[in-house]
N, C-alpha and C positions, 0 to 999 in steps of 0.2 A: 492676379486675382482682381477681378473686376469689382470696383467699388460702386455700389448701388446707393444712390441718394434719394431719399423719399421725404416729402414735407406734407403733413396732414393738416388741412384747413379746419378752422372752427366755425360752426354756424352761428348766426346772430338772430336775435329776436328783439321786438320793440313793445313796450307796454305804456300805458298812460295812467295817471292818477289824478284824483280830484279831492281836495279837502279845504277847509278854511279854518282859520283861528289856531293853527298849530304853533307852538313855541319849540324852538329847535336849540339844543345845547349839545356841546361835544362831551362825550363820555371820556373822562380822564382815566388814566391807568390806576387801578385799585379802587375806583369809585363805585359805590353801591347804587344802582339806579332806583328811583322810587317806583311804587306800584302804579299800575294803569298807564304806563307809557310804552311806546313802541321804540325798540332799539334796532338800528340797521348800520351796516358798514359799507364804506365804499369799496368798490372792487379793485383787486390788484391781479396781475398776470404772473403765473408761474410757467416755466418752460420744462416740459418733460421730455427727456431724451431716451430713446430706446436704441442701444448700441449693440452690434454684433461683431465679434472677432473671430477669425478663423485660426484655430490651433493646429499646427502641423508638427507632428513628432516623428523624427527620423531615428530609425534603429539600424546601425551598420550590420552587414551580413557577416556570418561566422567566418567567411573566407575572404573578407575584404582585404586582408593583408597580402593575399596571393593574386589579386585581380590583375595587378600590373605584370606579374611574371607570367601567368598562364594565359590571360585574355588580352593583355596589352591596353588596359583601360585604367584610368585613375578614378577612384571612388572615395567618398569620405569615410574616414576611419572612426569618428567619434560620434556619439549620440547627441542630438540637439533637439530643441523645442523652441519654436517661433510662433509668434502671434501677429497677425495682420488685420488691420481694421477693415471691415467688409461692408457694413451697412450701418447707416445713422438714420433715424426717424425723429423728427422734432415735432411736438404738438404743444401749442399754447393753451393753457387751461385758466379758467376765471375762477377765483376764489375771494373770500372775505379778507379785506385788509383790517385786522383787528386793531391796528394803531390809529385807524381813522373811523371811529364808531361815533354815532349821534343818537341823542335822545329826543323823541317827538312826542309832545303832549297833545293828545287827540281831543281835549276838551273843546267844545264849541262846534262839533261837526254839525253840518245841516241835516235836518230830517232825522229819521230814526234809523238810518243805515248803520250797519255794524262797521266799526273802524277797519276791520280786516279787509272790507271791500275796497278800501282805497289803496291798498298796497298789494304787491305781489313780490314774494320773497323766494329765494332759492333755499335749497336745503342747507347752505352754509351760512344763512342769515343775512345775506346782502340784498339790498333793494335793486330790482332790475329796472333799469332805465334805458339802456341802450343795447347792451349785448348779453346773451345768456349762452353758457356752455357748462353742462353738468359734468363734463370730464368723464374719466373712467378710472378704475383701479390701477395701481402700479403692479408690474409683473417683474419678478426677480427670478431669474433662472440661473442655476449653476452650470459650470461646464458639463457637457455630456459627451462621453467618449464614444464615438462610432463603433459599431460592431466590426469584427475582423481585425482585432488588434494583436492577435496571436503572431508570434515570430515564426515565419516559414522556415521549416527545417526538413522537408520531405526529400529523400534521396532514393534513387534506384539501386545504388551500389551498396554493398554490405559494409558493416562497420568493423568486421573482424577480417583478419588475413592470416595465412599460414607462413611461417618463416622456418628456415632451416639453418642449423647452427652446427659447425664442425668442431667436435671435441677430440682430444688426444688422450690416450692412455698408454701406459708403459706395460709390455708383456715380456716375460722371460722366455727366451728362445732355447733350442736344444743345446746349443754350444754354452750355455750358462750366462750368456750376455743378455741384454735388454733392447727390445725393439719399441719404436714409437708407432702405435697403431691409431689411424684416424677412425672416429666414430661420429656418424651423422645423426643429429637429434632434430626432430620436428616438433613445433609448438605452435599454438594459436595465440596471437597477440592483437591488441587493439591497434587500428591504423592511426597514424599520426594525422594531425590536422592538414598538413601539407599534402600528404598522399591522397586524403578525401578530397581536397581541393583540386588536385590534379585530375582525379577521376571525374569529378563534376565538370570541369572545364572540357575534358575530352568528350563527355556526353553532350555538351552544348554544341561543340564543334561538329559532332556526328549528327545531331538533330538538324543543324543548318544544312549539312551536305545532303541528308536524305530529303529535306524539303526541296532543295534545288532539283534533286533527281526526280521527284515526283512531278514538279511543275513542268520540268522539260521532257517528261516521258522517258527517262533514262532508267527504267526499272523493269523487272520481269512482269509485274502486274500492271494493268492498264486502269487509270483513275479518270473518271469523267463526271460532269454534273455535280450533284450533291456529294458524291463520294469523294471527289477531289477537294471540294470546299471543306468537308468534314476533316479530311486528313491533314490538310494545311492548317486549319484552326487547332486541332489537337496537338500538332507539333508545335505551333506557336505558344500555346498554353504551357506545354512542358518546358519550352525554352525559358519562358518568363519565370517559372518556378526556379529553375536552376540558376538563372541570372540573379534572382533575388538573394541567393546564397552569397553572391559577391558584391552586388550594388546596395543591398539593404532594402528596407521597407519604409514607407511614409504613410502615416495614419492622420487623417483630418478629422477635426471635431469642431463644433460651433460653441462659443461661449456668448451668452446674451445677458446683459445687465441693463438696469434702468437708473437714471439720474435725474435729480431735480435741480433747477436753478431758478432762484427768485430775484429778478433784477432789483436794484436799489431805486429809490425814488429820486428824482432829479432829471433835469434835461441834459446833463453831461454825458459824454460818451463813456461806456463802462466796459472794462475788461475783467473777466472772471474765469477762473479754471473750471471747466464743465466736469471734467474727469480726467484720469491718467491711463495710460497703457505701457505696459512693460513688455519687451520682447520675449522675456522668459516667464512672466507671471500673468500676463494678460491684462484684462481690464480692472482697473483699481479706482477707489474713491478719491475724491479731490485732496484729502489730507495724507495720502500715502505717497511720500516722496520718493519711492524706489522706481516710479515710472515716469515717463516724460509727460508734460502737461498737454492736454487738449484745450485750447482757449476758445471761449465764447466772446465774441465782441459785439456789443449792443450799441448802435448808433442811431439816436433819434433823428428823424428828418426835421431839419431846422426851418420852421415855418415863419420865423421872425427875422429873416435876413434883411428885409426891406425896412426894418425899424433901426433907428440909431440906438447906441448903447445908452444914451441919456434917457430916451423915451422908455426903453425896457426897464432901466433902473427905477423911474418914477412909477411904472406900473406895478413893479414888484413891491416897492415900498407901500403902495395903497392897498395891496391884497389883504393883510390882516385886518385893517380897519373895515374894508368892504365885507369881509366874511362876518364880522361882528354885527354890522348893520343888517346884513341879510338874515342873520339868526333872529335878531329882534323882530324883523318883519314876518317871521314864521316861514321863511323859504326853506325848501329841502335842498340839501347839498348832493351834487352828483358829480361824476368824474367822466371827462372825455379822454380817450386813450390817445397816446401819441404813436404814430406809426414809425416803427423802428427797423432798421435793417440789421439783421442778425447774421453774423458770420461765425462759423466754427472752423478753426485753423489748427492744423498740425504742423508746427514749425513755420515753414514757408509754403506749405501746401494748403490751399483753400478746400475744405472738405464740403461745406454746405453754405449756401447763402439764400436768404429768404426775408420777406418782409412780414411782419406781424404787428398787431396793436399791442402796446404795453400800457396799462392803465396808470400805474404809479409814476410813469414819466410824462403824463398828460396833464390836463388842466382840471382843477376843482371849481365848479361853477354851481350856481343855485337855480332852483326851479320855482317859479311863482305859483305856490299851490292854491292861491285865491281864485285862480281862473278855472271856471267850471267847464267840464267837457260834457256836452250833451250826449 
């Protein structure tokens, strides 16, 4: 089964805003915001996975136990169901990070312009400063069984046969003695499975012999052109039907499911179970331990390798105070995404690798809103 790997890119857009005199405060959890203010959230990235698995259901033939005896082939004797990962599509979506919401007081706007003219919001309530992606609805499809799952059992031979049994009865003779007389009795009985398997195997061998005779011209009738092709194809179709009585049938269907992964904030590398797959139950959610885990590895590209650990520590320590001072100045907070390498791994096998922007692993900066854009 060829594994198709598809990565869906997300489009980006840019907007500008202009305002003066805003006061910015962080909206804490459970806090009731006052009237007359604008509330926006910083963006975060969620990863949407659409996964397909092929289900192959094998049903042994009714004469599989006699395949070795009459045809000389080894065939599976037990029914089985297996799932194989066939297709993975990954799409990063942008959504509001409700843990990072801010209150903006719009008092002191210049002119008579409406406060709404200074902002552009998405339907999720976040301020669009760098990227925009509306996303799409999730789709959840249950396994669909392909048509033609009926077990093949057509035969050209009859299911009944005639048997003769010899019975004996005692008859008194003329001398006063008794003679044992044979009486033949005929009756119709059902054929045994082995007998039917023997006849089916004989039919297969006969079809093969007839096909060779037609191809080589060793027949009373002459076949050529379309007639020859049609005769050979029909013999092949009949042979496949009879062979299925010994080798069994395999039916394929496709299972499709969707999964969501929201990366955690922070610059460290992250390993998370994206979903699970079982050889007998197919695609499973992350918390179902009956399947083996399919792991998503999210590795931010480190842009600060040239800084020393001491410099990085000093910058991180100054960030809370810098954010507080920026809020007092009325600056708008926005977020720059970190470019991350995302890998989806099944055990030791790499299924997918791509680079996507992840906002919650990036930097929170401020925008000086006192600058007017003409």
